[in-house]
C-alpha angles and dihedrals in degrees: 000000000000123000090248090055092048091050091048092052092047091049091049092051091047089050091055092051093048090052092053093060090066098054118110103173137048089240089063088055092046091056091045093051092048089053093045091051092052092047089059094047095250126133105215143014137195132195109198146170112243106266118236116245089253096049115119105188136050095207093075092046096050116096100182127354144150095210108139110265090233091056093052092045093050093042090056096042094062088034110234102166097077093058098035113135088200091060090048090052093048092052094050102041140037094204120109116241142186125219145177126216097245094056098040096051090058087068092054131098105274090239093064102035098093096043094047093049093046093048097053094041089054091056092041093241098129100132138032149108141271125214118197112216142170137196132234091274092053097254107154128223144144139231120209136191117197138177144106101283123117116284115286113264121240089258093049091052090051091050095046091047090055093045094046090058092055094043093054093046094049089049091051089051092050093048091049090051089050093052091050090049091051091059095051099057113096124224091253091052090051092047090053091049090050093052091045089053087053090059099257123145124229089257091052093045090050091056092046095050095034092239135122121271088239090055092052092049089051093053092047093047092050091047090050092053093046090052090050093238133131103227146011094267093055090044092055091046093052093044087053092050090049092049093241091127134020 
């Protein structure tokens, strides 16, 4: 690799890291991870909390992912997580590693070898890499990139290790911000967001809650600011994502 190529790669990675600092929502990170995955020629990514040894499903441990829903569903129906050699490796080591389906299934329980191999081959996720990560509070997780491209090179593994650390830490910061935001919304603000999500106007919400339209607008404007959004539509969308309203 020439010096110019090395500089270009370093600048690209630095650009990715710089971009991460501006994200304020998990959806921003989801779109970023999808783009990052494509830029490295992979098909799918997952950012996950480290599953406990007794955990039986991957769905509840996943934070953000673009794995096909059918893949996750079938993976958990078997279930495959409890006997996963990848999870065993992640729990026992902090080193990133690459794998291919043929080698990894040999480490499986014989009863799940065939179904695991068939499942990942069907979704063309036969090769990839996992990157153990942790946040500032010590919570452990992992980020994976899977697909059917050639194995990641040593340089790509180094780049993705560096980027994974930044992604997981930014995600932890966003989730902490979300948790703090949840605690600052009042019951009235949540009520107004709930009724807005149901399609009610300020006038209609005022009649329902027996308040003035001005007061309803005040609550909604304050909730919009607290949720760091620019309008009611975005405020409702974020409140739904945070589980504040249903």
